N, C-alpha and C positions, 0 to 999 in steps of 0.2 A: 748783587747778592743771589745767598745760597736759596737752593730751594728743596724744601723737603718734599716727598712725593708718597701720596698715598696709594699703594697698591690693591689689589684685591684681598678681600679678606678683612677683616674687624681692625686692622693694625701693622703697622710697619717699623722695621727696626733697622738702624745700619751693621753693617759689620765692616770689621777690620781688613779682612785678608779675604781673598776668594774662598769659600767655601768649603771645607770636608763635608762627608757625609754627614747626612741629618741625624743627630741623636734622637732616636724616637722614644727613647724612657719619658723624657718630659711630656711627651705629646702621649703619650699610654697614660701619664698619670690626671693629664687633664682631662680626656677622655673620659676614664674613670669617674673623675669628679664631677662631669657633666652629667653625666648617667645618673649620680648619686642627688643633683640635685631635683633634675626631672621628676625623676620617680619620688622623692622626698616629698618635694608641692604637692604632687597629685595625691600621695597619700593622705598627707595632713590637712587636704581637703575633702571637710565631710558635709553632701547635700542633706537637706534637714527636707522631708517632702512630706503636704498634708493632701488627701485625696489624689493623692501620683501625679502631684505639683511640688515641682521646688520652691519653698517658699524664704529659706534661709541658708545659710551655711556656718559648722562650726570648725574649729579648729581642733585637730589631733590632742594638742598640747591642753586645750580647755577640758576634754571629758576623759582624757586617761593621764593622770601624771606620771605613771610610769613611762610615757613616750620620752621624757626628757632626756633619759640614761641615752635613748636611741641619738638623742642629737650629738652628740659625742662623734659619731661617726657621719651624720646626716650637714653638721654644721662645717663643709668644705672650704669656705671663703679663705681660710688660713693656707690651705694645700696651694687653691688657684693663685694666690697671692707669690708665694714660695717659688712655684712653678714660671710662674710670669716674670718674676724678678731672676731667676737663674738662666731664662734662655734672653732676656734683654741684657745682662749685665756686661758681655762681650762690647757689644753695642756702644752702650753707656760709656766705658771708657775710652774707647777708640776716638767717640766724639769729644771726648777731656783730653786725649792727646792732642789732638787736631785744632785743638780750638775753637769748635763747632758751637754753636749756640743749641743751647738745648730744648730753649722754646719752640726752636723750628719742628723739633723731633717730636714732641707732646702734641704740635700742633695736628701731626697727622695721626698721632694716637686718637685724639679727639674727634677728628674728621671721620675717621674711621669707625669708630663706634657713633658718632651722629646719624650720619647715612642712613644705615639700618634701622636705627631708632626712628628718624622720620617717617620711616614706611611703617612701621609696627604701628607709631602715633596716629599718622595717617588712616592707617584699617580702622582702628581703634574708635574713631571719633565718627566714620562713616558707621559704626554698630552703635554709638550712643544714638548720632541723628537719627539712625531707623528706628530705637528702640523709643526713642522719644515720640516721635511720628506714630508710631505704632502702640505706644504704651506697652513697651516689649516687658515682659515679667523676669526675663532670665537674668537681665543686665544689674538688676540690685542686690541680689545677693552675692553676684559675685564683682561688684562696683570697683571696689579695693584690691580684689584677689588679683585684679589684670594689670596692674600698674605697681603693688608692692615690689615686684622682683628687679626694679628699677634702681632701686636704692645701691647694687652692688658697681653697677657702673659708674656711679657716683662716687663710691669710696676708691675704686680700683685708680680714677684715673686722678684723684687726688693724692692717693699713694704713690704713683709712676709720675708723677711731678717732682717727687722729691728723690728720683729714684738716682739722679748724678750724685745728691747729697750720699746717699746710700753706698754709693760705690765706693766715693771719696774717703767716707769712715772705713769701709773696711780697708781701703788702701793703709790708711793710716794707722787702725787699730785692730784691724781683722775681728778676732771673736770679741774681743773686748768693746765691739762697737755694741754686740746681741746684748753681751752684759749691762752696758751702761742705758742700753733702751729700756731692758728689763726694771733695773733700778729706779728707774723714772717712773716707769708704771707702777710700782709699787709703792714709791713715793705718792704719787699719786691719788692711789686707794686709801692708804694710809691718811692722808689729808682730809678726803672724803668723809672718811671714816671716825675723823676727829678720835684717833687713837691717842689717848695720854698714859696710858700703862701697859705694861707687858701684859697683862692678864686679860686686855679687852682685844687682843689679838684673836684669843679663842672666840669671838663674836665679830671677827672681822666682815666677815660676807654680810651678816644680817646689818650690822651698823653702815656700810656702803651702800646697799640698796635700799636703805630707808632714809638716806641721806638726798635723795633726788640725785641730778646732776651733777651741777655745780662745776668744779674743777674738774670733776669727772669726766669733763666733754674733753681733756685735755689727752685723755687717753683713746677717743675717736683718730688721733694720729698715732699716739706712739704704739698701741696695741698693734694696729695694722702694719706698722713698721718692721715690726718684730720680725714676722716671716718673710719681709721684703728681704732684711738683712742677711736674715739666715739663708736665704734661697742664695745670694752674691756668693757668700762663705762656701757655699755645698758647690757651687758651679767651679770656684778655685779652689776647690780639694783641700779645704780647712776641716772637711771631717767628712768620716765616710765609714763603710763596711757595715757587714752584718752586727758586731760587737756593740758598735756606736748606736744602730738602728735599736736593738734591743734594750739599752741602758734610758734612750730618751723614749721609747715605750714605757717601760716601768716609770720612766720620771714622769710623763703626763698622766699615768694612769693615778699614782700616787699624790699628784698635785690635784688633780681632779677630786679625788675623795679628802683632800684636806680640804678643798676649797670649800663642797657641798657639808662638809662637818662644822666649817666655820658658819656658815649661811649663805652663801651664793646660791640662788636657784640652781639645780639640776637642769634644766634645760640652757641649750648654747644659742637658743632660736627663740624668739618671742611669738606666741599664741595671740595675744593682744597688745595694746598700747595702755600703761598705766599701771602695771604690774612691775614685780620686779625684775628685773631685767640683766642679765649681762651682755646685752648688745646695744642697749641704748640709755646710757653708753657701755663702750666694752669696758670689761674690768678683768682683775687678773686672772679668776676663772677660765677666761678663753684661753689665755694661756696654755694651759694645760692640751685645750684638743689640740694647739700649733704642737705641742712636744708628742703628742699621738700621733699625729699625720706625718709630721716628717720622720718618727722614729719610723712608722710602718713605709714608707717611702724608701728607707735606708732598708729595712730588713728585708723586704720582697723582691728588691731590687734586682738582685742575681737570676732569681727564678723569671721574672720579667722580662727580663731582655733576652733569656731564651724563648723565652714563648714569642717577642717579638721576630724572632728568625723564622716562624712559620709565615709564608707569604699568605694566607688568611686574616690571620691574628695583625700583620702588619697592613694589609690593605684596608681592616677594620678601623681602626686606630685613625687611619690616614681620612677615611669618608668622615669620622665623628670629629674629627679636627676640622675638616673643612665646612661642617654643620653646625659647629660650635657657637659660633651667635646668632645664627639663625636659628636655632631651638631653642637656645638660651631665652631670645626674645619671644619666641612665639608659642612656648609650650602652654603659658596659661592661659591663653586665649581659646587653646583647644578645649579646656572647661565648659564652655559654652556650648559647643556641638555636641559634646559629652553628657552635659546634662539633658539636651532636648532629646536627645536619642534614647537615654534612660528612661524618661519620662514616657516617649511614644512606645517603647519596645515593654515595660512594664517589670525594668530589671530592677532587682532591689540593691540600689545605689544608695538608698537611705538603709542601713542596717543596725541602727541604733549606739549602742556604743560598746566598747570593748568589755567582752566578758559574756555579751550575749550571743545567742547561737546565732550563726549568719553574717557575723561584723566582719570578719577577712572576707569571707566569701564575697561578699558587699564591697569592701575594698578590692577585690580581685575585679569584679565587674566594674566598678568605677574606673581601675587603670587601663583594664581592654578597651573600654572606650573612649578614654584619652589618648591612646596610641593609637584607635581607628580612625580619630577626629584629626589627629595632628596629622596624619601622614598625606593627605591632601595639601591641607596647609602650607607643609614643609617642600610639596613638588612645585606649588603656586612660586610661592618665594623665592626659591631656588632657582627657579626659572627666571624668572624677575630681575635677580640679582645677577644672575649671567648675562643679561640682555640689558642692564643698564652699564653707560661708561664706569668702566673701573678704575680708570689711571686719573684719579684728580690729584692735581699740586696744590699741595696746603700752602697757608697763608705766610708771608717772612715779618711782616710787619706786627712788633710787639704790641701796640696799644688793641691790633686787630684780634690778635690772638685771645689778647686777655678780655676785650670784649665779647669773642665767641665763646670762649670758657665761661664766662660769668652766665650767657645766655645759655648754656650748654646745664649748666647748674642749676639754674632758676626753671628750666624747663622741666628740669628732672624732678625737683623739689615737689611744684607744683603737681605733677602728676602722682608723687607718692602723698602729699597732704590730701589732696580732692576725689584720689581715686580717676576711675575712667570718665565718670560724669560727677564734674564738669572739666576734672584735672587733666584730661588727655587733649580736651581742647586748648587750653593755657599751653601745657605741656609741649603741644604740636607748635607753637607758636614760637615759645622758646629754642628747642631742638633745631626748628626749620632755620630760626633764624644764625643759630650756632653752624649749622652746615653752611650756610652761607658764605658767613664772616671767616670762618677757618679755611678756606680756599681761596685761592690767587686768581683775580679778576683783570683782564680775561686768562682762559685757559691756552698756556701756550700749543702751539702746533706739535702735532704727535711725534715728528722726528726729534723735537726738541725736547719732550719728554721722554724719549726712549735715550737717547744721550744722556741726559740727567741721570736716568736709572742705571745707565752702564758706567758713568763715573762714580756713584754713590755705591755701587753694589748693595743694592737694599737686599733687606732679607724679610719677606712676611713672618710674622712675628704674632699671633694671636694669644689675646689674655684669656680667652676662652676654651 
């Protein structure tokens, strides 16, 4: 039986041939997007204090409607999917050529995400139990904030499960596969809106977001498959260059302007549930963000590649790449000690609303506290990850892999729906079960593992 081996890092990928010099530009894109996500999440969290103590939190989008435009830059999930597809395309093609089962590869990806997520949820459960015992006050205001970011892991694994199909589609149709997905996404929104006359297209966004999810949930797959299909095409040189980048940037801005004019929400992320949304489920408006981000990636490729020739910058990108999964998982937890420090030091982390004196100064204090708080957390997490067993062979039996995937999905959904309390408790049970199911029992000896790695010429490829 074939074995897929999870190596150090969030996930592993197979390569068709001995590796050439690693292309650092996708790594730089991923590192930049990661920083945008981390700082964007911190900026969006607004602590609310009474008598110097945090009692609740607001979301920036709920108190400042103008912040919606900022999400055109801060919603970088399309860029993550685009880059992940680009760096994984060659490995997927190799497995197709060799007739290898893609499910085994996906098991390695899922295991690579499940293991560090188990650690995060275990620590979160410890906080939850401590708070329940001591009457901890800070957990309540940040309850859902501590698990909401896990949705990205669920979405990414779902899209990556369809990577072989995307590679096959690119082989057969090239960029026409992108056009096909775009037509499907448009048809879904048109059906969701109930468009019957051309004139109603002027209110497409209003009608789409007023009709709930329904058929629109088909776009939860189609819209996220678009950047994956585009990433494969970019990797294979089907489009490139400054001119193409500028054209995509212009297309994206025009697309977003037209979407907003037709009634789609300005914001590309959600500040609360139950409000008109471009994310739950994804809409055509979100595709405009993809055009902007892919266009920017092409437009700035040449100057960024020149910067990467500098050793210091290249080293920074390497470090951020290594810290990708830990930083993404743990940056939200830093909000707990940051709030505690802000209270104890009497800092203006509750700065009111935009437009008031000191609002942005308060944001700077809050970000500074989050940075201070996340640093020791990252040191502890990285130390733990380096000491744990890093080479784990993933499962090979399809029923076991499917059961592990279902457990992982269930654990993440529980954490998302219920927040840290009690969601992290149920989530830990599901994700821990997934981590156990998605690996071979018993694990082979180290010598056999090394031979397997050498045979498969495995390459680490982080989705984060």
